[in-house]
N, CA, C and O atoms as a MOPAC input file, in Angstrom:
PM7 MOZYME 1SCF
protein

 N     19.47600 1   -99.43800 1  -103.08600 1
 C     19.95600 1  -100.52800 1  -102.25700 1
 C     20.33100 1  -100.03400 1  -100.85600 1
 O     20.11500 1  -100.73200 1   -99.86600 1
 N     20.88500 1   -98.84800 1  -100.78800 1
 C     21.30400 1   -98.28600 1   -99.50800 1
 C     20.09000 1   -97.97600 1   -98.62300 1
 O     20.15300 1   -98.12600 1   -97.40300 1
 N     18.98400 1   -97.54300 1   -99.24600 1
 C     17.77400 1   -97.27000 1   -98.47900 1
 C     17.20700 1   -98.55700 1   -97.87400 1
 O     16.71500 1   -98.55000 1   -96.74600 1
 N     17.27400 1   -99.63200 1   -98.60500 1
 C     16.79300 1  -100.92100 1   -98.13200 1
 C     17.61200 1  -101.39000 1   -96.92800 1
 O     17.05300 1  -101.92100 1   -95.96700 1
 N     18.89000 1  -101.20400 1   -96.97400 1
 C     19.76600 1  -101.58600 1   -95.86700 1
 C     19.45100 1  -100.75000 1   -94.63000 1
 O     19.50700 1  -101.25700 1   -93.50900 1
 N     19.12800 1   -99.49800 1   -94.82000 1
 C     18.78500 1   -98.62800 1   -93.70300 1
 C     17.47100 1   -98.98900 1   -93.03400 1
 O     17.24600 1   -98.62900 1   -91.87900 1
 N     16.60500 1   -99.69400 1   -93.74200 1
 C     15.31100 1  -100.10200 1   -93.19000 1
 C     15.36100 1  -101.46300 1   -92.49800 1
 O     14.47300 1  -101.78700 1   -91.70900 1
 N     16.36400 1  -102.24200 1   -92.77800 1
 C     16.41900 1  -103.59900 1   -92.24100 1
 C     16.53300 1  -103.58800 1   -90.71300 1
 O     15.82700 1  -104.34300 1   -90.04500 1
 N     17.39300 1  -102.76200 1   -90.15400 1
 C     17.58200 1  -102.73600 1   -88.69900 1
 C     16.31500 1  -102.26800 1   -87.97400 1
 O     15.89400 1  -102.94200 1   -87.03400 1
 N     15.68700 1  -101.15400 1   -88.35800 1
 C     14.44300 1  -100.76900 1   -87.66100 1
 C     13.32600 1  -101.80900 1   -87.79900 1
 O     12.58900 1  -102.05400 1   -86.84400 1
 N     13.19800 1  -102.41300 1   -88.96900 1
 C     12.16400 1  -103.44000 1   -89.15300 1
 C     12.47500 1  -104.67100 1   -88.31700 1
 O     11.56700 1  -105.29100 1   -87.76500 1
 N     13.73100 1  -105.02500 1   -88.22100 1
 C     14.13600 1  -106.15200 1   -87.38400 1
 C     13.83000 1  -105.88200 1   -85.91900 1
 O     13.35300 1  -106.77000 1   -85.21200 1
 N     14.09900 1  -104.65800 1   -85.45300 1
 C     13.80800 1  -104.29700 1   -84.06900 1
 C     12.30300 1  -104.32000 1   -83.80000 1
 O     11.86600 1  -104.74700 1   -82.73200 1
 N     11.51700 1  -103.86100 1   -84.76900 1
 C     10.05600 1  -103.90700 1   -84.61000 1
 C      9.55200 1  -105.34800 1   -84.52500 1
 O      8.65300 1  -105.65200 1   -83.74100 1
 N     10.13500 1  -106.22900 1   -85.33500 1
 C      9.74100 1  -107.64200 1   -85.30700 1
 C     10.08300 1  -108.26400 1   -83.95000 1
 O      9.27800 1  -108.99900 1   -83.37600 1
 N     11.27100 1  -107.96700 1   -83.44900 1
 C     11.67600 1  -108.49000 1   -82.14400 1
 C     10.74000 1  -107.95300 1   -81.05800 1
 O     10.30000 1  -108.70700 1   -80.19000 1
 N     10.44100 1  -106.66900 1   -81.10500 1
 C      9.53600 1  -106.04500 1   -80.13100 1
 C      8.17200 1  -106.72000 1   -80.16300 1
 O      7.58700 1  -107.00000 1   -79.11700 1
 N      7.67200 1  -106.98000 1   -81.35800 1
 C      6.36600 1  -107.61200 1   -81.50100 1
 C      6.35800 1  -108.99800 1   -80.86400 1
 O      5.47100 1  -109.31300 1   -80.07000 1
 N      7.34900 1  -109.83200 1   -81.21300 1
 C      7.34700 1  -111.20900 1   -80.73300 1
 C      7.73300 1  -111.35400 1   -79.26500 1
 O      7.40200 1  -112.36700 1   -78.64900 1
 N      8.41700 1  -110.38000 1   -78.69100 1
 C      8.83400 1  -110.51000 1   -77.29600 1
 C      7.91300 1  -109.77400 1   -76.32200 1
 O      7.86300 1  -110.13100 1   -75.14500 1
 N      7.18500 1  -108.75800 1   -76.78600 1
 C      6.36900 1  -107.96700 1   -75.86900 1
 C      4.89500 1  -107.96600 1   -76.25000 1
 O      4.05200 1  -108.34600 1   -75.43700 1
 N      4.57500 1  -107.56000 1   -77.43100 1
 C      3.17900 1  -107.35500 1   -77.83000 1
 C      2.41300 1  -108.67200 1   -77.94400 1
 O      1.31600 1  -108.78800 1   -77.39800 1
 N      2.95900 1  -109.65000 1   -78.63200 1
 C      2.24700 1  -110.91100 1   -78.85200 1
 C      1.97500 1  -111.66200 1   -77.54700 1
 O      0.85000 1  -112.12100 1   -77.34800 1
 N      2.95800 1  -111.80900 1   -76.64700 1
 C      2.64800 1  -112.48800 1   -75.37600 1
 C      1.58200 1  -111.75800 1   -74.56000 1
 O      0.76300 1  -112.39600 1   -73.89800 1
 N      1.58800 1  -110.42800 1   -74.60300 1
 C      0.58000 1  -109.65900 1   -73.86600 1
 C     -0.81400 1  -109.91700 1   -74.44500 1
 O     -1.78400 1  -110.03000 1   -73.69600 1
 N     -0.91500 1  -110.01200 1   -75.76800 1
 C     -2.20200 1  -110.29800 1   -76.39500 1
 C     -2.70400 1  -111.68500 1   -76.00800 1
 O     -3.89500 1  -111.87100 1   -75.75900 1
 N     -1.79100 1  -112.66000 1   -75.95700 1
 C     -2.17500 1  -114.01500 1   -75.55900 1
 C     -2.67200 1  -114.03200 1   -74.11900 1
 O     -3.66000 1  -114.69600 1   -73.80600 1
 N     -1.99100 1  -113.30700 1   -73.24800 1
 C     -2.37600 1  -113.24600 1   -71.83900 1
 C     -3.76000 1  -112.61300 1   -71.69100 1
 O     -4.59300 1  -113.11500 1   -70.93700 1
 N     -4.00700 1  -111.51500 1   -72.40600 1
 C     -5.31800 1  -110.85500 1   -72.34900 1
 C     -6.42900 1  -111.78000 1   -72.84200 1
 O     -7.52300 1  -111.79600 1   -72.27700 1
 N     -6.15200 1  -112.54500 1   -73.88900 1
 C     -7.13200 1  -113.46600 1   -74.43200 1
 C     -7.46800 1  -114.56000 1   -73.40900 1
 O     -8.62800 1  -114.94500 1   -73.26400 1
 N     -6.45300 1  -115.05200 1   -72.70900 1
 C     -6.63200 1  -116.08600 1   -71.68600 1
 C     -7.45800 1  -115.55600 1   -70.50800 1
 O     -8.33900 1  -116.25200 1   -70.00400 1
 N     -7.17600 1  -114.33300 1   -70.07500 1
 C     -7.90800 1  -113.72000 1   -68.96000 1
 C     -9.36300 1  -113.47800 1   -69.35500 1
 O    -10.26600 1  -113.71500 1   -68.55300 1
 N     -9.59800 1  -113.01200 1   -70.57100 1
 C    -10.96000 1  -112.78400 1   -71.05600 1
 C    -11.74900 1  -114.09100 1   -71.08900 1
 O    -12.92300 1  -114.12000 1   -70.72000 1
 N    -11.10500 1  -115.17300 1   -71.53200 1
 C    -11.76600 1  -116.47700 1   -71.56000 1
 C    -12.09900 1  -116.95000 1   -70.14900 1
 O    -13.17400 1  -117.50200 1   -69.91400 1
 N    -11.17500 1  -116.73500 1   -69.20800 1
 C    -11.40600 1  -117.13600 1   -67.81400 1
 C    -12.58400 1  -116.37100 1   -67.23300 1
 O    -13.43700 1  -116.95900 1   -66.56800 1
 N    -12.64000 1  -115.07900 1   -67.47200 1
 C    -13.72800 1  -114.25800 1   -66.92700 1
 C    -15.07400 1  -114.61500 1   -67.53900 1
 O    -16.09400 1  -114.56100 1   -66.85300 1
 N    -15.09600 1  -114.97600 1   -68.81500 1
 C    -16.37200 1  -115.31900 1   -69.44700 1
 C    -16.85100 1  -116.70500 1   -69.01700 1
 O    -18.03300 1  -117.01800 1   -69.16200 1
 N    -15.94900 1  -117.54200 1   -68.48900 1
 C    -16.32100 1  -118.89100 1   -68.05900 1
 C    -16.67900 1  -118.96400 1   -66.58100 1
 O    -16.88600 1  -120.05900 1   -66.05900 1
 N    -16.75800 1  -117.83800 1   -65.89800 1
 C    -17.09800 1  -117.84600 1   -64.47200 1
 C    -18.50500 1  -118.37900 1   -64.26600 1
 O    -19.40300 1  -118.13700 1   -65.07200 1
 N    -18.68300 1  -119.11400 1   -63.16300 1
 C    -20.00300 1  -119.65200 1   -62.84700 1
 C    -20.23900 1  -119.58300 1   -61.34600 1
 O    -19.29700 1  -119.42800 1   -60.56800 1
 N    -21.48000 1  -119.69700 1   -60.94800 1
 C    -21.84500 1  -119.66400 1   -59.53100 1
 C    -21.13700 1  -120.81700 1   -58.82300 1
 O    -21.12200 1  -121.94800 1   -59.30900 1
 N    -20.55700 1  -120.51100 1   -57.67700 1
 C    -19.84800 1  -121.52400 1   -56.90300 1
 C    -18.33700 1  -121.44600 1   -57.04700 1
 O    -17.61100 1  -122.01700 1   -56.23400 1
 N    -17.84700 1  -120.74500 1   -58.07300 1
 C    -16.40200 1  -120.59400 1   -58.25500 1
 C    -15.82000 1  -119.74200 1   -57.13800 1
 O    -16.41300 1  -118.74600 1   -56.72400 1
 N    -14.66500 1  -120.14400 1   -56.66200 1
 C    -13.93600 1  -119.32300 1   -55.69700 1
 C    -12.93300 1  -118.49000 1   -56.47400 1
 O    -12.18400 1  -119.01300 1   -57.30000 1
 N    -12.92500 1  -117.18400 1   -56.20400 1
 C    -12.11400 1  -116.26000 1   -56.99600 1
 C    -11.24500 1  -115.38000 1   -56.10000 1
 O    -11.44500 1  -115.28400 1   -54.89000 1
 N    -10.27800 1  -114.74700 1   -56.74600 1
 C     -9.49400 1  -113.69000 1   -56.11800 1
 C     -9.67900 1  -112.46700 1   -57.00800 1
 O     -9.47000 1  -112.54300 1   -58.21800 1
 N    -10.07000 1  -111.34200 1   -56.41800 1
 C    -10.24800 1  -110.12100 1   -57.19800 1
 C     -8.89000 1  -109.49400 1   -57.47700 1
 O     -7.88400 1  -109.89900 1   -56.89500 1
 N     -8.86100 1  -108.51100 1   -58.36200 1
 C     -7.60200 1  -107.83300 1   -58.65200 1
 C     -7.11800 1  -107.02900 1   -57.45900 1
 O     -5.96400 1  -106.60300 1   -57.41900 1
 N     -7.99600 1  -106.82100 1   -56.48700 1
 C     -7.61700 1  -106.13900 1   -55.25300 1
 C     -7.14400 1  -107.09600 1   -54.16300 1
 O     -6.73500 1  -106.66000 1   -53.08600 1
 N     -7.19800 1  -108.40900 1   -54.44200 1
 C     -6.71400 1  -109.39200 1   -53.48900 1
 C     -7.76400 1  -109.94100 1   -52.55100 1
 O     -7.41400 1  -110.58500 1   -51.56200 1
 N     -9.04100 1  -109.71300 1   -52.82100 1
 C    -10.12500 1  -110.21300 1   -51.97000 1
 C    -10.51900 1  -111.61400 1   -52.44600 1
 O    -10.81800 1  -111.81800 1   -53.62300 1
 N    -10.51600 1  -112.57100 1   -51.51800 1
 C    -10.96500 1  -113.93000 1   -51.81100 1
 C    -12.46400 1  -114.01000 1   -51.57700 1
 O    -12.97100 1  -113.46400 1   -50.59600 1
 N    -13.18000 1  -114.68900 1   -52.47300 1
 C    -14.61000 1  -114.83300 1   -52.29700 1
 C    -15.18200 1  -115.94000 1   -53.15100 1
 O    -14.49400 1  -116.50900 1   -53.99900 1
 N    -16.44700 1  -116.24200 1   -52.92000 1
 C    -17.16300 1  -117.27800 1   -53.66400 1
 C    -18.32100 1  -116.62600 1   -54.39900 1
 O    -19.08900 1  -115.86500 1   -53.80900 1
 N    -18.44700 1  -116.92000 1   -55.67200 1
 C    -19.52200 1  -116.33300 1   -56.48300 1
 C    -20.84900 1  -116.96000 1   -56.08100 1
 O    -20.99200 1  -118.18300 1   -56.06700 1
 N    -21.82100 1  -116.10400 1   -55.75400 1
 C    -23.15200 1  -116.61700 1   -55.40600 1
 C    -24.21300 1  -116.19500 1   -56.41900 1
 O    -25.30400 1  -116.76400 1   -56.44900 1
 N    -23.89300 1  -115.19300 1   -57.25400 1
 C    -24.87400 1  -114.71900 1   -58.24600 1
 C    -24.12800 1  -114.02800 1   -59.38400 1
 O    -23.18000 1  -113.27800 1   -59.15200 1
 N    -24.56500 1  -114.28700 1   -60.61000 1
 C    -23.98800 1  -113.63300 1   -61.78700 1
 C    -25.13000 1  -113.03600 1   -62.59500 1
 O    -26.11100 1  -113.71400 1   -62.90200 1
 N    -24.99000 1  -111.75800 1   -62.93400 1
 C    -25.98200 1  -111.09200 1   -63.77100 1
 C    -25.20200 1  -110.24500 1   -64.77400 1
 O    -24.69000 1  -109.17700 1   -64.43800 1
 N    -25.12000 1  -110.73500 1   -66.00100 1
 C    -24.37000 1  -110.09300 1   -67.08100 1
 C    -22.94100 1  -109.80400 1   -66.63900 1
 O    -22.16800 1  -110.74000 1   -66.43600 1
 N    -22.56700 1  -108.53300 1   -66.48300 1
 C    -21.19700 1  -108.18500 1   -66.10200 1
 C    -21.06100 1  -107.83100 1   -64.62700 1
 O    -20.07300 1  -107.21800 1   -64.22300 1
 N    -22.04900 1  -108.21200 1   -63.82300 1
 C    -22.01800 1  -107.91900 1   -62.39200 1
 C    -22.05500 1  -109.23700 1   -61.61900 1
 O    -22.89100 1  -110.10000 1   -61.88500 1
 N    -21.14100 1  -109.38000 1   -60.66100 1
 C    -21.08300 1  -110.57600 1   -59.82900 1
 C    -21.38900 1  -110.20100 1   -58.39200 1
 O    -21.08400 1  -109.09200 1   -57.95300 1
 N    -21.99300 1  -111.12800 1   -57.65900 1
 C    -22.14500 1  -110.97900 1   -56.22300 1
 C    -21.32600 1  -112.09300 1   -55.60700 1
 O    -21.49800 1  -113.26500 1   -55.94100 1
 N    -20.41700 1  -111.71100 1   -54.68900 1
 C    -19.57900 1  -112.71000 1   -54.05000 1
 C    -19.75300 1  -112.65500 1   -52.53400 1
 O    -20.10500 1  -111.62000 1   -51.96700 1
 N    -19.49900 1  -113.79200 1   -51.89700 1
 C    -19.49400 1  -113.87400 1   -50.43800 1
 C    -18.05200 1  -113.89300 1   -49.97900 1
 O    -17.23200 1  -114.63300 1   -50.52200 1
 N    -17.73600 1  -113.07700 1   -48.97600 1
 C    -16.38000 1  -113.03700 1   -48.44200 1
 C    -16.42100 1  -113.15400 1   -46.92400 1
 O    -17.38500 1  -112.73800 1   -46.28300 1
 N    -15.36700 1  -113.72400 1   -46.36300 1
 C    -15.23100 1  -113.79300 1   -44.91700 1
 C    -16.09900 1  -114.85300 1   -44.26300 1
 O    -16.95900 1  -115.45800 1   -44.90300 1
 N    -15.85500 1  -115.06900 1   -42.96500 1
 C    -16.59300 1  -116.08600 1   -42.22100 1
 C    -18.03700 1  -115.66700 1   -41.94300 1
 O    -18.89700 1  -116.51900 1   -41.72100 1
 N    -18.30800 1  -114.35700 1   -41.95300 1
 C    -19.68400 1  -113.88900 1   -41.73400 1
 C    -20.46400 1  -113.77300 1   -43.04400 1
 O    -21.59000 1  -113.27600 1   -43.05800 1
 N    -19.86500 1  -114.23200 1   -44.13900 1
 C    -20.50400 1  -114.28400 1   -45.46500 1
 C    -21.03700 1  -112.93500 1   -45.93000 1
 O    -22.17400 1  -112.82600 1   -46.39000 1
 N    -20.21500 1  -111.93000 1   -45.80700 1
 C    -20.56600 1  -110.60200 1   -46.30800 1
 C    -20.67600 1  -110.66000 1   -47.82400 1
 O    -19.84300 1  -111.27500 1   -48.48900 1
 N    -21.70100 1  -110.02200 1   -48.36500 1
 C    -21.90700 1  -110.02600 1   -49.81400 1
 C    -21.33500 1  -108.74700 1   -50.42600 1
 O    -21.57400 1  -107.64600 1   -49.93100 1
 N    -20.58600 1  -108.91200 1   -51.49900 1
 C    -20.03000 1  -107.78600 1   -52.24400 1
 C    -20.49900 1  -107.87300 1   -53.69000 1
 O    -20.50900 1  -108.95300 1   -54.28100 1
 N    -20.87900 1  -106.75300 1   -54.24900 1
 C    -21.25300 1  -106.68700 1   -55.66100 1
 C    -20.08600 1  -106.06000 1   -56.40000 1
 O    -19.57500 1  -105.01800 1   -55.99100 1
 N    -19.66100 1  -106.69500 1   -57.49100 1
 C    -18.49100 1  -106.21800 1   -58.21500 1
 C    -18.63200 1  -106.48000 1   -59.70600 1
 O    -19.47500 1  -107.26700 1   -60.13700 1
 N    -17.80200 1  -105.81600 1   -60.47700 1
 C    -17.79500 1  -105.99200 1   -61.92600 1
 C    -17.02000 1  -107.24900 1   -62.29600 1
 O    -16.07800 1  -107.63200 1   -61.60200 1
 N    -17.41500 1  -107.88300 1   -63.38200 1
 C    -16.74800 1  -109.09700 1   -63.84700 1
 C    -15.27900 1  -108.84100 1   -64.17100 1
 O    -14.43700 1  -109.71100 1   -63.95000 1
 N    -14.96000 1  -107.64800 1   -64.69600 1
 C    -13.57200 1  -107.35800 1   -65.07400 1
 C    -12.64500 1  -107.27300 1   -63.86700 1
 O    -11.42500 1  -107.28700 1   -64.02600 1
 N    -13.21500 1  -107.18500 1   -62.65000 1
 C    -12.39400 1  -107.07700 1   -61.44500 1
 C    -11.92500 1  -108.43000 1   -60.91700 1
 O    -11.22500 1  -108.48200 1   -59.90500 1
 N    -12.29500 1  -109.52100 1   -61.57800 1
 C    -11.82900 1  -110.84600 1   -61.16300 1
 C    -10.40700 1  -111.03200 1   -61.65400 1
 O    -10.12600 1  -110.89700 1   -62.84500 1
 N     -9.51000 1  -111.34500 1   -60.72400 1
 C     -8.10500 1  -111.54900 1   -61.07600 1
 C     -7.81600 1  -112.97300 1   -61.48400 1
 O     -7.12500 1  -113.21200 1   -62.47400 1
 N     -8.34900 1  -113.93500 1   -60.71800 1
 C     -8.13800 1  -115.34100 1   -61.04600 1
 C     -9.14600 1  -116.20400 1   -60.30800 1
 O     -9.79900 1  -115.76700 1   -59.36100 1
 N     -9.25300 1  -117.43500 1   -60.76800 1
 C    -10.11600 1  -118.43500 1   -60.13200 1
 C     -9.20800 1  -119.30400 1   -59.27200 1
 O     -8.15400 1  -119.75000 1   -59.72500 1
 N     -9.62200 1  -119.54200 1   -58.03200 1
 C     -8.84100 1  -120.38500 1   -57.12900 1
 C     -9.13500 1  -121.83500 1   -57.46800 1
 O    -10.28900 1  -122.26400 1   -57.46900 1
 N     -8.08300 1  -122.58500 1   -57.75600 1
 C     -8.26500 1  -124.01200 1   -58.04900 1
 C     -8.09500 1  -124.79300 1   -56.76500 1
 O     -7.13400 1  -124.59000 1   -56.02300 1
 N     -9.01400 1  -125.66900 1   -56.51100 1
 C     -8.95700 1  -126.49600 1   -55.29900 1
 C     -8.06400 1  -127.69900 1   -55.56900 1
 O     -8.25100 1  -128.42500 1   -56.54500 1
 N     -7.09700 1  -127.89300 1   -54.68900 1
 C     -6.21900 1  -129.05400 1   -54.81500 1
 C     -6.71700 1  -130.13900 1   -53.88400 1
 O     -7.03100 1  -129.89100 1   -52.71900 1
 N     -6.78400 1  -131.33900 1   -54.41600 1
 C     -7.30100 1  -132.47800 1   -53.63100 1
 C     -6.13700 1  -133.20300 1   -52.97500 1
 O     -6.34400 1  -134.19000 1   -52.26900 1

């Protein structure tokens, strides 16, 4: 019985750690993965480096985006997309 009591506190701490840190991080990763897989030509994005651009071509895990007023083309990996810019009307 004493051994069981000694295990309750560490198991409780592990459960708290799981529900407060690990599980939310997994949900966030799943959401980001879904966003990246739903990218399409014409989407305006922000890269993880903070570059704003518009997707002009998608080929598997490689994107080509246009940035700036002179429409410079950049080739980048799909995993480097930080978020999609939503247009507010």
